[in-house]
Residue, then its C-alpha position, 0 to 999 in steps of 0.5 A: m546455442a542457448k537451450k530452451l528454458v521451458d519444455p513445450g507443453e509444460a504446466v508453468g502455471i501449476v508449477a508456479a502455484q505449487s512453488l509458491g503455495e508449498p513454502g507459503t504453508q510452512m511460513t511461520m508467523r514471525t514478525f520482523h522489525y523495520a528500524g523501529v518505524a512501523e511497530q509491526v510490518p507484516t511479513g510471512l504469510p500475512r504479508l503474502i496474503e496481502l500482496v496476492d489479494a492486492r489489498k488497497e491499503p497494506a496493514n502498515a505502509i512504509t516509504d523509503i525517501y532519498l534526498v537529491p544527490e547533494y544532500v544524500k550524505d548529509q545526516k543533518k539535512n536528512e533529520e531536518i526533512a524527516s522532522a518536517l515530514e511527520y504529519i501533525s494535525l491540530a488535535d495532536v498538538c492541542h486540547v480542544t473543548e467547546n463552550f456552548e453557553k458562550h458560543e466559543i471553542r477553547i484550544k489549549v496548546d500543549m507547549k512542550f510537545a509543540q516546541s519539540k516539533g518546532i510549532t508555535v501558537k502563531d503557526i496554529i493561528s495561521k493554519m486555523k485561518e487558512g483552514l476555516g476562512k473568514v468565519g468567527k473571531i480568533k483570539s489568543k493569550n499565551d498557550q490558549v486560542l479562543f474561537q468565537m462564532n455566534t451560531s447553532f450548537a450543531k454548526l459549532r460541533k461541526i467546526t470543532m471537528k473541522i478544527k481538530a482535523i486542520p493540518v499543522k505540519g508535515v505530509k498527510g499519511l506519514t506518521r513517523a519518520t526516522v533517518v536510516h544510514d545505509k552503510k553499504a552505499g554510505e548514504y542516509f535515507i528517510r524511512a517513514a510509516g505511511s505513504n503519500l507519493h502525491d504530496l512528497k513530489k512537491i518537496e524539492e529536496i526529495d529525489y523522486s526517481r528513487i522513492y519507494t513504498n511497499n504500497v503497490h497500488e500507490i506505485e501503480k497510481h503514480f508510476g504505472v502498471e509496469a512499476a507496480r509489477n516490479a514492486l509486486l515481484k520485489e515484495i513477494k521475493q522479499v517475503m520469501d527471502l526473509q523466511g529463508l525460503l528458496v523460490d525461483v524468481r521465475h515463479i514469482m515473475l509469473i504471478s506478478d505478470a498474471m496479476c498485472a496482465r490487464g493493465f492494472v493490479e488485480p487480486v488472484g481470488r474470485h474478484g480477480l484472476s480466478g473469477r475471470k477465467s474464460s472457462v465456465l467450469a473452471r470459474a465454478a470449480f473455484e468459488e461461488t459455483v451456483k452464480h457462475l453456472v446460472n450466469a453462464s446458462l443465462d448467457g448461453e456461454e460455451d466452454p472450449l475445455s482448453g484449460v487444466t481444471e475443466n478437463i479434470i472435471i469431465g475426465q478428459t486428458v489434459k492438454l499438457g505435456t504428452g496430452k498436447v500431442k495427437l498421434m494419427m495413424r494411416 
């Protein structure tokens, strides 16, 4: 018969906080390189803080993209898709200048860069027509494109900004993409800086069931809270493993569960778990003391004194371990 995993009345939350917090203070600020995709993928303490705070955007998002089974071992196909994924806007490939006197915008294409990315002047013109609709005239000569429109200077400036932002190639949000060979599995996959699962879904050659990003909110948005909980677990565990710290996975599971318990990912701090505790005293003991006490008194809130913090504050025995037991004598 399997024995009980945790003793009744065990302070699991406090043990988990201690198990994660203590090695967290000892983490070095070492940085770790991800196959040259993102210059600096935060690891160690900065990454742990990012995860626990449930930041909307990680400092450096990374997406691992696997192709469908028939292409997963084909290096050439992976390289082809990787180059097609890199997002290039018109401002990256052209030099845009305005001539207010003649009411025109001059676009000079950097041919060397354009050819290296497989972009032609024709592509740029068709993307401009797509992005601008039927406003103004577009003429081209060699590596120059002229856009003319008889309008006010302010409107011309607005159009210049719009032209610069026109996407020429790739998936928005993905900056660099490199092909990585997984020797263990004998497969190739694409590691890209940035994340945009919504647009990647449209590409037929990508196996969407194997896609992964370190952006937890993006995973929550597309795959649900259960997947986000698994991603949090994986990311926190990875931080600990990279630092060579042995933390039992159950503690990490507890924090991931607590962060996703309300059906969405929320941070641990005052805007999340700590700020939403049922006990007034526990909330006030953490941060924004006056706010919590004033609000509780206005609402006539009662404190059941069932947790750890509030019992310590008023000097009562905490209802944990031996404190859980009440002994009655006749």
